N, C-alpha and C positions, 0 to 999 in steps of 0.2 A: 032728079039728078043726084048722083052720089059721086063724090070725089074723095080721094085719099092722098095724103102727102106726109112726108116725114119732116118734122121740125127738128133741126139739130141745134142744140144749145151748147155753147162752149163750157168748159169746166168752170165751176163757180165755187167760191169758198162755202164752207158750212154756214147755213143760215136760210133765211126766207127771202126769196127773190121775186120781184114783180115781173111777170112775163106777159101781161095783158097786151102791150103794144105789139109784141112779136106775134101773138096769136091773131090780133085784129088785122094785121097786114095780110094774113093768109086767107081771110074769109071773103075776099073780093069775088063778085059774081053771084053771091047768094043774097037774095032779097029777104027771104024768110025761110026758116028751117031750123036745123040743129047743128051744132058743132060738138063733136065728141072728141075729147083728148084722152089718149091712153099713153101713159109713161111706161116705156119698155125697160124698166129697171126696178130692182127690189130694195134699193137703199136710198131712195128719194121718194117724194110724194107730190101730189098736186092738191091744191086747196083754193077755195074762194074765201077771201076775208077782207077786212077793212083796208083801204088803200090810201087813206088821208094822212094819218099820223105814223111816221116811221117807227115810233116807239112800239107800236103794235107788233111789228116784225121781230124786234129784239125781245119783247115779252114772250112771244110764241116760242122762239128758240130757247129762251131761258127756262120756260116751263117744261118743254120737252126734254131738255137735258136733266132737269130735276126729276121728272117722271120716270125716265128710262136712262140712267146714267151709263156712260162709257165704262168699260172694264168691270162691270158688275160680275161678281164672283160666281153667280148662278148660271152664267152662260158658258156653255162648252164650246160653241163655235167661235174660235178665236184665230183661225188660220190666216184670215185677211186683216187682222188687227182688232183691237178691242173696241173700236167704234162700229164694226161691221154688223154684229148681231143686234145691237141697239138700233141701228139704222133699219134693219129688217123689221123689227118690232114696231117702229114708228110708221113704216110703210103700211103695215097691217092696220094700225089704228086710223091713219089719215086716209090712205088709199092712193091708188095709182091712176084714177080716172075721174073725169068730170064731163057732164053733158050740159051745154049752155044753149038756150034758145037764141036764134038770130032773128031780129025784127028790123025791118027797114034797112037792111044791109049792114047792121051793127050787132055786136054781141049785146044781148038784152040784160046786161048787168045792172044792178042797182047803183044809185048815185055814188056810194062809197065803196063799192065792191071792186076787187081786183083779183086776177088769177096769179097764183104763186106757185113757183117750184120751191119745195122745201128740200134743200140738200142736207142730208143727215150724216154724210161722211166728211172727214177733214179733207180728203183728196179723192172726191168721187169721180172725177173725169167728166167728159162730155156726156150729155144726156140726149136721148131721142124721144120725141113725142109723136105718136101716130095720130094725125088729125084726120077725122072722117067728117065730111060735110055732107049733109043731106038737106035738100031744099030746092027752092026755085028762085 
């Protein structure tokens, strides 16, 4: 069986946002298989990381801002604001997609793992994730 659906996320502030519960609600009917998430945007990313200590999210955002700062003078693409090209670069480094096994009707994440939307823009707007479920 293959199913696809669009997960529409509301606009979020810049930062690292846990979306695991939202994804988990969408995998009903799959006992085992794969969930593939594809973010249909170039200025945000998807990642799996530690979901216990909220400081991890702040540290990720802080590190990314230091690695690729807004308004860096080397970027020529500034028509959409000086946070846009840095957001594209972060998307290249982190990526727009994840594939996660489904086992016994649940995402087969590790104990401390969570799925995150990393919003790289100050005002990125709503985001869409194409969720493809393959399984039985």
